[in-house]
Structure formats: structure tokens, C-alpha cells
C-alpha positions in Angstrom: -44.4 -6.8 -0.6 -42.2 -8.6 1.9 -41.8 -11.6 -0.5 -40.8 -9.3 -3.4 -38.3 -7.4 -1.2 -36.8 -10.7 0.0 -36.4 -12.0 -3.6 -34.9 -8.8 -4.8 -32.4 -8.5 -2.0 -31.4 -12.2 -2.4 -30.8 -11.7 -6.1 -28.6 -8.6 -5.5 -26.6 -10.5 -3.0 -26.3 -13.4 -5.5 -24.6 -11.2 -8.1 -22.5 -8.9 -6.0 -19.6 -11.4 -5.9 -19.7 -11.6 -9.7 -19.4 -7.9 -10.1 -16.6 -7.8 -7.5 -14.7 -10.7 -9.2 -15.0 -9.3 -12.6 -14.5 -5.5 -12.0 -11.9 -5.3 -9.3 -8.8 -6.3 -11.3 -9.9 -4.2 -14.3 -11.2 -1.1 -12.5 -9.2 2.1 -12.5 -9.8 5.8 -13.1 -7.1 8.3 -14.1 -9.0 11.2 -12.4 -7.4 10.5 -8.9 -3.9 10.8 -7.6 -3.8 7.0 -7.4 -5.7 5.7 -10.5 -5.6 2.0 -9.3 -5.7 0.9 -5.7 -7.6 4.0 -4.5 -10.5 3.5 -6.9 -10.5 -0.2 -6.3 -10.9 0.4 -2.6 -13.9 2.6 -3.3 -15.4 0.0 -5.6 -15.1 -2.6 -2.8 -16.6 -0.3 -0.2 -19.5 0.7 -2.4 -20.3 -3.0 -3.1 -19.9 -3.8 0.6 -22.3 -0.9 1.5 -24.9 -2.3 -0.9 -24.4 -5.8 0.4 -25.0 -4.7 4.0 -28.1 -2.7 3.1 -29.7 -5.5 1.1 -28.8 -8.1 3.7 -30.5 -6.0 6.3 -33.5 -5.6 4.1 -33.6 -9.3 3.5 -33.5 -9.9 7.3 -36.4 -7.4 7.7 -38.4 -9.1 5.1 -37.9 -12.5 6.7 -38.3 -11.2 10.2 -35.1 -12.8 11.4 -31.3 -12.6 11.3 -29.5 -15.5 9.6 -25.8 -16.3 9.8 -23.8 -19.1 8.3 -21.1 -20.4 10.6 -18.1 -21.6 8.5 -14.4 -22.5 9.1 -13.3 -19.0 8.0 -15.9 -16.9 9.8 -14.3 -16.8 13.2 -10.7 -16.2 12.0 -11.9 -13.4 9.6 -13.9 -11.8 12.4 -10.9 -11.9 14.7 -8.8 -10.4 11.8 -11.2 -7.6 11.3 -11.3 -6.8 15.1 -7.5 -6.9 15.1 -7.4 -4.3 12.3 -10.0 -2.1 14.1 -8.4 -2.3 17.6 -4.9 -1.8 16.2 -6.0 1.3 14.2 -7.7 2.9 17.2 -5.2 1.9 19.9 -1.8 1.7 18.3 -1.7 3.5 15.0 -0.2 7.0 15.0 -2.4 7.8 12.0 -5.7 6.5 13.2 -7.9 8.1 10.5 -5.7 6.8 7.7 -5.5 3.4 9.2 -9.3 3.2 9.7 -10.2 4.5 6.3 -7.6 2.6 4.4 -6.6 -1.1 5.1 -9.1 -1.5 7.9 -12.0 -0.3 5.7 -10.9 -2.8 3.0 -10.9 -5.8 5.5 -14.2 -4.7 7.0 -15.8 -4.4 3.6 -14.6 -7.8 2.4 -15.9 -9.4 5.7 -19.3 -7.8 5.1 -19.5 -9.2 1.6 -18.3 -12.6 2.8 -20.9 -12.8 5.6 -23.9 -11.4 3.7 -23.3 -13.6 0.7 -22.6 -16.9 2.5 -25.5 -16.3 4.9 -28.0 -15.8 2.1 -26.9 -18.1 -0.7 -26.8 -21.8 -1.2 -26.7 -22.4 -5.0 -24.2 -23.2 -7.7 -25.2 -20.1 -9.6 -23.3 -17.9 -7.1 -20.3 -20.3 -7.0 -20.1 -20.5 -10.8 -20.5 -16.7 -11.1 -17.5 -16.1 -8.9 -15.4 -18.7 -10.8 -16.3 -17.4 -14.3 -16.1 -13.8 -13.1 -12.5 -14.4 -12.0 -11.6 -16.4 -15.1 -13.1 -13.7 -17.4 -11.4 -10.9 -15.5 -8.0 -12.7 -15.6 -8.5 -13.3 -19.3 -9.3 -9.7 -20.2 -6.5 -8.5 -17.9 -4.1 -10.8 -19.9 -5.4 -9.6 -23.2 -4.8 -6.0 -22.1 -1.2 -6.9 -21.2 -0.7 -8.5 -24.6 -2.3 -5.6 -26.5 -0.3 -3.1 -24.5 3.0 -5.0 -25.1 2.5 -4.8 -28.9 1.3 -1.1 -28.7 -2.2 -1.9 -29.8 -3.8 0.0 -26.9 -1.9 3.2 -27.4 -3.1 3.3 -31.0 -6.7 3.1 -29.8 -6.6 5.1 -26.5 -4.5 8.2 -25.9 -3.5 8.4 -22.2 -0.4 9.2 -20.2 -0.9 6.0 -18.3 -0.2 3.9 -21.4 3.2 5.6 -21.9 5.1 3.2 -19.7 5.7 -0.5 -20.2 4.5 -1.3 -16.7 0.9 -0.1 -17.2 -1.6 -2.7 -16.0 -5.2 -2.2 -14.8 -4.5 -4.4 -11.8 -2.2 -1.7 -10.4 1.2 -3.1 -11.5 3.0 -6.0 -13.1 3.5 -7.8 -9.8 -0.2 -7.3 -8.8 -1.3 -8.7 -12.2 0.9 -11.8 -11.8 -0.1 -12.5 -8.2 -3.8 -12.4 -9.4 -3.4 -14.2 -12.7 -1.2 -17.1 -11.7 -3.6 -18.6 -9.1 -6.4 -18.3 -11.6 -4.2 -19.9 -14.3 -3.3 -22.8 -12.1 -6.9 -23.4 -11.0 -8.3 -23.0 -14.5 -6.0 -25.8 -15.7 -7.5 -28.0 -13.0 -11.0 -26.9 -13.9 -10.4 -27.7 -17.6 -9.1 -31.2 -16.7 -12.1 -31.9 -14.4 -14.8 -30.5 -16.7 -16.5 -32.6 -19.4 -18.2 -29.9 -21.5 -16.3 -29.6 -24.9 -17.4 -26.0 -25.7 -16.5 -24.8 -22.2 -13.2 -26.7 -22.4 -12.4 -24.9 -25.6 -13.1 -21.5 -24.1 -11.1 -22.4 -21.0 -8.2 -23.5 -23.1 -8.2 -20.1 -25.0 -8.2 -18.3 -21.6 -5.3 -20.4 -20.4 -3.3 -19.6 -23.4 -4.0 -15.8 -23.0 -3.0 -16.0 -19.3 0.2 -17.9 -20.0 1.3 -15.5 -22.7 0.5 -12.4 -20.5 2.3 -14.0 -17.5 5.4 -14.6 -19.6 5.3 -11.0 -20.8 4.9 -9.7 -17.3 7.7 -11.9 -16.1 10.1 -10.5 -18.7 9.1 -7.0 -17.7 10.2 -7.7 -14.2 13.7 -8.7 -15.3 16.3 -6.0 -15.5 15.8 -3.6 -18.4 18.8 -2.2 -20.1 20.9 -3.3 -17.2 18.6 -1.5 -14.7 16.7 -3.4 -12.0 13.0 -2.9 -12.3 11.4 -4.8 -9.4 12.6 -3.8 -5.9 11.3 -6.0 -3.1 12.4 -5.9 0.5 14.6 -9.0 1.2 13.0 -11.7 3.4 15.8 -11.4 5.8 15.0 -7.7 6.3 11.3 -8.2 6.4 11.6 -11.0 9.0 14.0 -8.8 11.1 11.5 -6.0 11.2 8.6 -8.4 12.0 10.6 -9.9 14.9 11.2 -6.5 16.3 7.5 -6.0 16.7 7.6 -8.7 19.5 9.8 -6.5 21.7 6.7 -4.9 23.3 3.5 -6.8 24.1 1.0 -4.4 22.5 2.8 -4.4 19.2 3.5 -8.1 19.5 -0.3 -8.8 19.7 -1.6 -6.1 17.4 1.3 -4.5 15.5 2.0 -0.9 14.9 -1.3 -0.2 13.1 -2.6 -0.8 9.5 -0.9 1.3 6.9 2.1 2.2 9.0 4.7 0.0 7.5 6.7 2.9 6.0 7.3 4.5 9.3 8.0 1.2 11.0 10.4 0.3 8.2 12.5 3.4 8.6 12.7 3.0 12.4 13.6 -0.7 12.4 15.4 -1.0 9.1 18.4 -3.4 9.6 21.8 -1.9 8.8 22.8 -4.7 6.4 20.4 -3.2 3.8 23.0 -0.4 3.3 25.4 -2.9 1.7 22.9 -3.4 -1.2 23.5 -0.6 -3.6 20.2 -1.2 -5.3 18.0 -1.1 -2.1 19.7 1.2 0.4 17.9 4.3 -0.7 14.5 2.8 -1.0 11.9 3.3 1.7 9.5 0.4 1.5 5.8 0.8 2.1 5.2 -3.0 2.5 7.2 -5.9 3.8 8.7 -8.9 1.9 5.3 -10.6 1.9 1.8 -9.8 2.9 2.0 -12.1 5.8 5.1 -10.3 7.2 3.3 -7.0 6.6 0.4 -8.3 8.7 2.8 -9.3 11.5 4.3 -5.8 11.5 1.1 -3.8 11.3 -1.5 -6.1 13.0 0.7 -8.3 15.2 0.5 -12.0 15.8 -3.3 -11.9 16.2 -3.9 -10.4 12.8 -1.3 -12.6 11.0 -2.5 -15.9 12.5 -6.2 -15.2 12.1 -5.6 -14.4 8.4 -3.6 -17.6 8.0 -6.2 -19.8 9.7 -9.0 -18.2 7.7 -7.4 -19.7 4.6 -5.8 -22.8 5.9 -8.9 -24.2 7.7 -11.1 -24.4 4.5 -8.1 -26.0 2.7 -7.9 -28.6 5.4 -11.7 -29.2 5.1 -11.3 -29.7 1.4 -8.5 -32.2 1.8 -10.5 -34.1 4.5 -13.4 -34.5 2.2 -11.4 -34.9 -1.1 -13.0 -38.3 -1.8 -16.4 -36.6 -1.9 -15.6 -33.5 -4.0 -12.2 -34.1 -5.7 -13.9 -34.8 -9.1 -16.2 -31.8 -9.0 -14.8 -29.0 -11.2 -15.8 -26.2 -8.9 -14.2 -27.8 -5.9 -11.0 -28.4 -7.9 -10.9 -24.8 -9.1 -11.6 -23.3 -5.7 -9.2 -25.5 -3.7 -6.3 -25.0 -6.2 -6.9 -21.2 -6.4 -7.2 -20.8 -2.6 -4.0 -22.8 -2.0 -2.1 -20.8 -4.6 -3.4 -17.5 -3.2 -2.4 -18.4 0.3 1.1 -19.3 -1.0 1.3 -15.8 -2.7 0.4 -14.1 0.6 3.3 -16.0 2.3 6.0 -15.2 -0.3 5.0 -11.9 -2.1 3.7 -8.5 -1.1 0.1 -8.4 -2.4 -2.4 -5.6 -3.1 -6.1 -5.1 -3.0 -6.7 -7.3 -6.1 -5.1 -10.3 -4.5 -7.0 -9.8 -1.2 -10.3 -9.6 -3.1 -9.4 -12.8 -4.9 -8.8 -14.6 -1.6 -12.0 -13.4 0.1 -14.1 -14.3 -3.0 -12.6 -17.8 -3.0 -13.4 -18.2 0.7 -17.0 -17.1 -0.1 -17.4 -19.6 -3.0 -15.8 -22.4 -1.1 -18.1 -21.8 1.9 -21.2 -22.0 -0.3 -19.7 -25.2 -1.9 -19.4 -26.7 1.5 -23.0 -26.0 2.1 -24.1 -27.6 -1.1 -22.1 -30.7 -0.2 -23.7 -30.7 3.3 -20.4 -30.6 5.1 -20.6 -30.7 8.9 -18.2 -27.8 9.1 -21.0 -25.4 8.0 -23.9 -24.5 10.3 -26.7 -22.1 9.8 -27.7 -19.9 12.8 -31.0 -18.0 12.9 -31.7 -15.4 15.5 -35.1 -13.9 16.2 -36.9 -12.4 19.2 -39.9 -14.7 18.7 -40.0 -18.4 18.0 -42.0 -19.5 15.0 -44.0 -22.7 14.7 -43.0 -23.4 11.1 -39.5 -22.3 10.8 -38.7 -21.9 7.2 -35.4 -22.7 5.5 -33.3 -19.5 5.4 -32.6 -20.1 1.6 -36.2 -20.7 0.6 -38.4 -17.9 -0.7 -40.9 -16.4 1.7 -44.4 -17.6 1.6 -46.9 -15.0 0.4 -49.2 -15.8 3.3 -46.7 -16.0 6.0 -46.8 -13.1 8.5 -44.5 -11.9 11.2 -45.4 -10.1 14.4 -43.7 -6.7 15.1 -41.8 -8.4 17.9 -40.0 -10.7 15.4 -38.7 -7.7 13.4 -37.0 -5.9 16.3 -33.6 -7.6 16.0 -33.4 -7.1 12.2 -34.6 -3.5 12.7 -31.9 -2.8 15.2 -29.2 -4.3 12.9 -30.6 -2.3 10.0 -30.5 1.0 11.8 -26.9 0.3 13.1 -25.8 -0.6 9.6 -27.3 2.6 8.1 -25.5 4.7 10.8 -22.2 2.9 10.0 -22.5 3.3 6.2 -23.5 7.0 6.6 -20.6 7.7 8.9 -18.2 6.1 6.5 -19.3 7.9 3.4 -19.5 11.2 5.2 -15.7 11.1 5.3 -15.1 8.9 2.2 -16.8 11.2 -0.3 -14.8 14.3 0.6 -11.6 12.2 0.6 -12.3 11.1 -2.9 -13.0 14.6 -4.1 -9.7 15.7 -2.5 -7.9 13.1 -4.5 -9.5 14.3 -7.7 -8.5 17.9 -6.8 -5.0 16.9 -6.0 -4.7 15.1 -9.4 -6.0 18.3 -11.1 -3.5 20.4 -9.2 -0.7 18.1 -10.5 -1.8 18.7 -14.1 -2.0 22.4 -13.7 1.3 22.9 -11.9 3.4 23.8 -15.0 0.8 25.7 -17.0 -1.3 27.4 -14.2 0.5 27.5 -10.8 -2.3 29.7 -9.3 -4.9 27.2 -10.4 -2.8 24.3 -9.0 -2.5 26.1 -5.7 -6.3 26.7 -5.4 -6.9 23.0 -6.3 -4.4 21.9 -3.6 -6.0 24.2 -1.1 -9.4 22.6 -1.9 -7.9 19.1 -1.5 -6.5 20.0 1.9 -9.9 21.3 3.1 -11.8 18.3 1.9 -9.3 15.8 3.3 -7.6 17.4 6.3 -6.2 14.0 7.5 -3.9 13.4 4.5 -0.4 14.7 5.1 0.4 14.8 1.4 -1.7 17.9 0.9 0.0 20.2 3.3 3.3 18.7 2.3 2.7 19.7 -1.4 1.6 23.2 -0.3 4.7 23.7 1.8 6.9 22.9 -1.2 4.8 25.1 -3.4 5.2 28.2 -1.1 8.9 27.4 -0.6 9.5 27.6 -4.3 7.6 30.9 -4.6 9.5 32.3 -1.7 12.9 31.4 -3.1 12.0 32.9 -6.5 11.0 36.2 -4.8 14.1 36.2 -2.6 16.4 35.6 -5.6 14.6 38.2 -7.7 16.7 41.1 -8.9 15.6 44.5 -8.0 13.0 43.1 -5.6 10.4 45.7 -4.6 9.1 46.2 -1.1 5.9 44.4 -2.1 8.0 41.4 -3.2 9.9 41.3 0.1 6.6 41.5 2.0 5.1 38.7 -0.1 8.2 36.6 0.4 7.9 36.9 4.2 4.3 35.9 4.0 4.9 32.9 1.7 7.8 31.9 3.8 5.6 31.6 6.9 3.0 29.7 4.9 5.6 27.2 3.8 6.6 26.7 7.4 3.0 26.5 8.7 2.1 23.8 6.1 5.2 21.9 6.8 4.3 21.8 10.5 0.8 20.8 9.7 2.1 17.8 7.7 4.3 16.9 10.6 1.4 17.0 13.1 -0.7 14.7 10.8 2.0 12.0 10.7 4.7 12.6 13.2 6.3 9.2 12.8 6.8 9.7 9.1 10.4 10.7 8.3 9.3 12.4 5.1 7.6 15.2 6.9 10.6 16.0 9.1 12.9 15.9 6.0 10.5 18.3 4.4 10.5 20.7 7.3 14.3 20.6 7.5 14.5 21.3 3.8 12.2 24.3 4.2 14.2 25.9 7.1 17.5 25.1 5.4 16.3 27.0 2.3 15.4 30.0 4.5 18.7 30.3 6.4 19.7 33.9 6.4 16.1 35.1 5.9 14.1 33.6 8.8 15.2 34.0 12.4 16.4 30.8 13.9 16.1 28.9 10.6 19.5 27.2 11.1 18.5 25.8 14.5 15.2 24.5 13.2 16.9 22.9 10.2 19.3 21.1 12.5 16.7 20.0 14.9 14.3 18.7 12.2 17.1 16.8 10.5 18.0 15.3 13.8 14.4 14.2 14.3 14.5 12.7 10.8 17.6 10.7 11.9 15.7 9.5 15.0 13.0 8.1 12.8 15.4 6.7 10.2 18.5 5.9 12.2 20.3 3.6 9.7 20.0 6.0 6.8 23.5 7.4 5.9 22.1 10.0 3.6 20.4 11.8 6.4 23.7 11.9 8.4 25.5 13.3 5.3 22.9 16.0 5.0 23.2 17.0 8.6 27.0 17.0 8.5 27.0 19.2 5.4 24.6 21.5 7.1 26.9 21.8 10.2 29.8 22.6 7.8 27.9 25.3 6.1 27.1 26.7 9.5 30.8 26.9 10.3 31.1 23.8 12.7 33.7 21.7 10.9 34.4 19.4 13.9 30.7 18.4 14.2 30.4 18.1 10.5 33.3 15.6 10.3 31.9 13.6 13.3 28.4 13.2 11.7 29.6 12.6 8.1 31.9 9.9 9.5 28.8 8.2 10.9 27.5 8.0 7.3 30.7 6.2 6.3 30.2 3.7 9.2 26.6 3.0 8.1 27.5 2.5 4.5 31.2 1.9 4.0 31.1 1.5 0.2 29.5 4.9 -0.5 32.1 7.3 -1.9 30.3 10.6 -1.4 30.8 10.9 2.4 34.6 10.3 2.0 34.8 13.1 -0.5 32.9 15.4 1.8 35.2 14.7 4.7 38.1 15.3 2.3 36.7 18.6 1.3 36.3 19.7 4.9 39.9 18.8 5.8 41.0 20.6 2.7 39.1 23.7 3.8 40.8 23.4 7.2 44.2 23.0 5.3 44.7 19.5 6.7 45.9 18.3 3.3 47.2 15.0 4.6 43.9 13.8 5.9 42.1 15.3 3.0 44.2 13.1 0.7 43.7 10.1 2.9 39.8 10.3 2.7 39.7 11.1 -1.0 41.8 8.0 -1.7 39.5 6.0 0.6 36.4 7.1 -1.4 38.1 6.5 -4.7 38.1 2.8 -4.3 34.2 2.9 -4.2 34.0 5.0 -7.4 33.6 3.2 -10.7 36.3 4.0 -13.2 33.5 4.5 -15.8 31.9 7.2 -13.7 32.3 10.8 -15.0 33.4 11.7 -11.4 36.4 9.4 -11.6 38.5 11.8 -13.6 37.6 14.7 -11.3 38.7 12.6 -8.3 42.1 11.9 -10.0 42.5 15.6 -10.6 41.7 16.5 -7.0 44.2 13.9 -5.7 46.9 15.4 -7.8 46.0 18.8 -6.5 46.1 17.7 -2.9 49.5 15.9 -3.5 50.9 19.3 -4.6 49.6 21.0 -1.5 51.4 18.5 0.8 54.7 19.8 2.3 57.8 18.4 0.6 60.0 15.9 2.5 62.7 18.5 2.9 60.4 20.8 4.8 59.5 18.4 7.6 59.8 19.7 11.2 62.9 17.5 11.8 64.6 19.0 8.8 63.9 22.5 9.8 65.2 21.8 13.4 68.4 20.9 11.9 
């Protein structure tokens, strides 16, 4: 029985990397709010849960706990601990951090440890390599077929409507995954001698090259419009450096998954000079490495870097031994290319899975080549006279005392508790995402059904601020419709009051869930601003919440403009001019604030200053803009309102 259990668990661990390598880039489901990364995360966590269970069962069957010490193990362990500690200690959205990026890193570490500690064969190495090549090839074929509209003729889906559709989760994600595989497959082809395999590899290379060229053309500006918006390295580096101002964030960052809120707080002012980027709020930095510095500090970033650079150094050190071996060539080239992509581009879950799989395969390769950098550690509560090799099958006659099973049993129980705790929260969160997607589809045809779905999503995932945010906007729209209704009945007015309060309550709930997120305070300000004249104190709350949004996004001129316009509408022209002027200081080449200041001065009958500001704004308005003619008309109108030279004070004195 023990022997059969040990063999089964070993076989499962042998093929989990193959499933992960092949499915992750291709896996997506249109039933959730995020069809791509969200489902890929659940795929990885499901495989990690299975890996942990079967690894524990294998340890129970063998009566001992085995672990392979490799160059990447310590850095990856430190990286995982950095994610966990940063999530618990520093992140303002602890649940989101723990069940998002932290869960991904923990899951990949579990797969890495369980596979490398139980496998020492080329079958696992080759399965990872061919799983990656096959996945990249199919991904490339999907890109080619989609480019020439073959997919849309076969499958009817809204996801296929756009040119940017890609199962990897985006064009950039596909490129960052495919290019390292393409480079390493070329090296693998050169090093391999089998003619049939070389022919298949050549066909795969051609498909990957064609698809990569298509994806690159899709990243170029389309019809004069920029398609790809990346945070400039200068800005990403500036934000990363700002994390070093306090020792906790210098060591462990602001928390996984918090880059959006960090970006808005630390965004450098020079971004406002870029007319293509100044309105964008980035959720990741210029590269994955800079994102790590910002969210997990120097500990997380350096541990990640050393986890990849150490096996590369080991490969170079022993290049005379393994340079001609096709698998070593593939793994070394792919790992180096992946590390380079982490340093220069923002990467997603597909690229991270690629990196961890390459580390897994290279570690097993080091074992097979008997490198001194790899050591096997076996822990047991009882010494055994004939210690068996941890990779050999168990003898049918070999027995273990109950004492030798204690350590493995403790680890198994701990693992079951961990897995149960995770899925206790993960399953409702997935159901909530499905409900939110259904609500989105029902919004136009069945608003009541959409509301019920959104309510259900909020109940199942009470930690996601997007659910109450959507509900607050839903009730705001209903309230406005009732308030603007002609011949409104007493019942309508009563319902409007009730819905107004619900909109406010849901807006506050979203703000409590992620208080460092500027979006929730903008949402609350928008709600209160919509209810000015209907809700007591709405104007004061609208001002205070917009002010809070400015605190969280201080270099955003659009927020200053909104607050200034709000003050003007409330009758405070002086404060309005002061705040809108701050918008012009933050972004000098934006014409709208100048026109708003001009309108305020015109309202105050200060026509000279009104003309001065509208002329200042005109220099930033394109002559091809439809507003240009209106501005010219307004200038002529203001010039007519100016007093004539003969009516100056000096002339009248005379």
C-alpha cells in the first residue's frame, strides 16, 4: 500500500510541471470579471494545492521528509517570506495582498520545492521544456489565426472582437512569454541531433517568429493613436527610490498589490508634461523588478534577483560540462532571457510561471549532472539502518515505525489546514467574480437582476472594494433618475431618499476597504456632489472627499480642477481661482484650467483678466480642435466687453 501510494504521488509530482507549463499561457475563462489573470491564478493555486498534498502523502509513505537544497531555494524562500510579512505588516489591503500576489508566489514556491525534492529524471525536465514550447507554439498559432480573422469565424465571443485578444492576457504578456521560449528553442534546435525533432522545432520557431512580429506591430501606434502605455523608467525609478525614505518600506515595500495607491501618492510631477501618460494611473511599475522594490522592498527585489542569477552563474561555471547538452542550452538561455524581461518590462503571471518552471527544470538538471551546488536533505525522527535513496521506489518489504512517521504527519496536517483555510476564502471570491461578470452582462437589459448579482458578489467577497463601488454608482444613478422625474410622487421621493443613503453607505464601505485608493474617494466625492441640494451637508462632504483624493494623488491637476469648479459652483470664486491655478502649475500645457479661470473672471466681470487667461489657454489648443473656433469667438466677445480707451479713469478725470 505504501509503495503504491509513493509511486502514485511521485508520478503526479512528475507531471504537474508539464500541466502548469502547457496550460498557464493558454488558460482563460470568460465567466469571470477578469477572464485571464484571475483564472490563471486559480489554476496555479489548484496545482500547488495538489502538489502539496501529494508531496505530503509521499513523505508519509516514505516515513521521512526530503528536501533538495539548491542555489534558488534560499532566495525564493526569503522572497516568499518578504511577500507574507509585507502583506501582513505594511499593506493597507492585507486580504487582497495575501490572496493575490502573495498567494501566487507561495504557490509557485510549493511547486518548486515539491517537484525538485521528489524528482531526478530527464522526463520531468523534458516535459517542462516541451510543455513550454508547445504552449508558446499554440499561443502563436492563436495569434496568427486571430490576426486573419479565422478564430472569429469558428468561435463567437466578445473577447475576440478586439485586435488585442490573446489567451496570455495581453499582447505584451504574450511577447514576454514567447520571446524567451523562441530564443531558447533556437539554441535547443542547434544543439539537438534528432532530425524529426529538429523539423518540429523549426516549425515552432517559424510560428513564434510570425506571431511575435504580429504582436509587435499591434503595439505600434494604430491610426495615429498610441496603444501601449508603460510607465517611463525615470518615473518608475523615482517611485522606487521614494520607498527608501522609511526603513520599513525600504526593507519590505508598501505591500504586494498596492502599486496603484503608491503610484498616485509618489507620482513625479514631470509625468504631467507627457500628454499621453498624465491621466493614466498605473497598476505596475516600469518593470517587474521596480514593482518588487516598491511593493516588497529591497529584500523582496534582491531575493528575486538572486534566485535567478545564482543558477545562471552555476550554469556558466560548469559550461564545459553541460554546454553541449540541449536541455542545458534551452534552460540557460530561457532563464537568462526571462531575467532580462523582469528587469526591463512589467510582467504578469504567465512570465512568473515561466521563470519558476525554468528554475525547477534547471535544478533537476543540476542534480542529474551531480553538481555540488545541489544537496539532498532528509529529515526523520528515527534513524534508519539502510537509508534509501530519496528518488528510488520504496521496497515492498521495508517497514517504518510509527515514530518515523511523526514529522511527515505533522507536516501533512499543517498543509491540510493551510489548504483548507485558503480555499475557504478563495472559492467564494471566485463565485463573487462570476456574479460580478453576470451583473455586468445584465446591467442594460435587466437592472434589477444586475443589482441582485452585484449584492451577491459583495456578500461572497466582502474584501473587494469594486463590489460596493459598483453598487454605490448603481444607487446613485437610480436616485438621480427619481430626483429628475417629472411629477414625482411621494413614493418616488421616499425611494430617492432611501437609494441616496444606500449610495452613500456603499461608497463609504468601498473607502473603508481600501482607504489609500484615490478611486474610492473620487467616487464618494462624485456621489455627494450629485446630491448637493438634496442631502444635508452634501457640499461639505463633496469638498472634503475631493480634498482627500488630492492628498492621495497630489500631482494630479484634474482633481484640482474638479475641486476648483466645485468651489465656484458653491459660490466661492476666490477659492476656485486659487485651486484651479494650482492645476495650471501642475500641468502648464493643459488648456482647460485656463478657460475655467477665464470663465470665473468673466462671471466676476473682470474682463481684462478673463481675456488674459483665455489667450494663455489658446496657445495649448490645437487649431484642428473643434474648440478652437469657439475660443476665438469667446476672445472676440471678451474684447468687446473691455472698456474703450476713451473711457479710462484718467480720461474721465479730465
